[in-house]
C-alpha positions, 0 to 999 in steps of 0.5 A: 499543494501548499508546501508550507503545510506539507513541508518547508522544502522548495518546489523542484521541477527538473523538466522545467527547461523542456517547457513543462512547468505544470504543477504535476511535474513539481516535487518537494525537495524535502520529500525527495531528500527524506525518501532517499534517506529512507532508502538509505536506511532500508539498504543498511537494514537489508545488509544487517539482516543478510549478515545476521542470517549468516549467524542464525544463533545470534540475537540479530539472527533470531530477530531477523528470522522472527521478522521473516516468519511474521511476514510468512504468517501474514501471507499464509493468513491471506492466501492459505499458504506462503507464496514467494512473490507475495512474501517478497512484496509485503515484506519490502512494502511493510519495512519501507513504510515503517522506515518512511513513517518513523523517519522523524525520530532521526534528527533533521529528517521528517516522514515522506509519507506526510506528503499526499503525493508519496502516499498516493504513489504507494497506493498506485503501487498496491493498486497496480500490483493487485490488478496485475495479479488479478489479470494473471489469475483470471486471464484477460477475459476473466479480468475484463469480466470483473469490470463488464458484468455479463450475468446471462449465458447466451445459450444456456440449453446448448441447443442451436435453434431459431428461437434460441438464437433470438433469445441469445441476441436478446440476452446479448443486448441485456448483457451489453446494457448490464456491462455498460452500467456496471463498468463505471460502478466497478471501476469506481469500486476498484479506484476506491481501494486506491483512494482508501489506502492512500488517504488513510495513510496520509491522514494518520501520518500527517495528523501525527506530524501536525501534533508533534509540530504544534507541541514543538511550537508551543514549547518554543513560544513558552519557557514554562511549557518547554520545562514541563514537556522536558520534565514530564517527558511529554515531547519524547512520548509524543515523538515515540508514539507517532514516530514508532507505534503509529508508524508500525500500525499504519504500515501494518494496516496498509500492508494487510489491506494490500494483501487482502485486495490481492487475495480478493482479486485472485480468490476465485482461482485459488480453490483448485490450486489449494485442492491440488496442493492438499492432494500433493500433501496426502 
């Protein structure tokens, strides 16, 4: 990966002394620093939020409660009710993404999400969590059936005869053929969600970063352009748009799609739970 495009930090390989000098183990120092800066901002915001909740009647308390209720609304919209583990997941994911996407508004820092490895890491987290929740909802057999499609029942009539045994063998062979054909298609379909989440986030953040960088370079090369951008506030508008508005939108899209994939993966087991929940309400 060209470090001049993704960032000006020098490559770093901490395990090079062990003889592992492959590009896979090389990271961008600038991205690492920016990511830890985002984690520091997240820690400060978490402490401020905890302090604000102790004073719910204050302005900070109202803002914090409104934010938390917004995340509850996202989970409720996706699953029909609020689930604690999904609330924790989407709130942490959304807030950290907003911080990473908008870190450019802090002088001296840039968005770590303009690096494809960072967005791919977010995609792996979302994809892995979706698979874990799908396995948890359906069990191992149901989870494997999501990849190996077996549409034919071996004994539909539930009568054990010589003819039914022969037909069961034929149906089993057909299921095996369908399963082997469907496996790469289903695997590609699942992995496409990973690539979609990662590349969408990377493309939008990297594109905004490039526009802001080109505007800065144009201003640095021409005094007239620099005066015009300062007089019209164009540089501030571009920075705020890509640093705040675009950061919020991309974090919202990523978090919403992540919740949607989890809901789709677990939805076949949801009706019974929802019905039991409605009965308890009655």
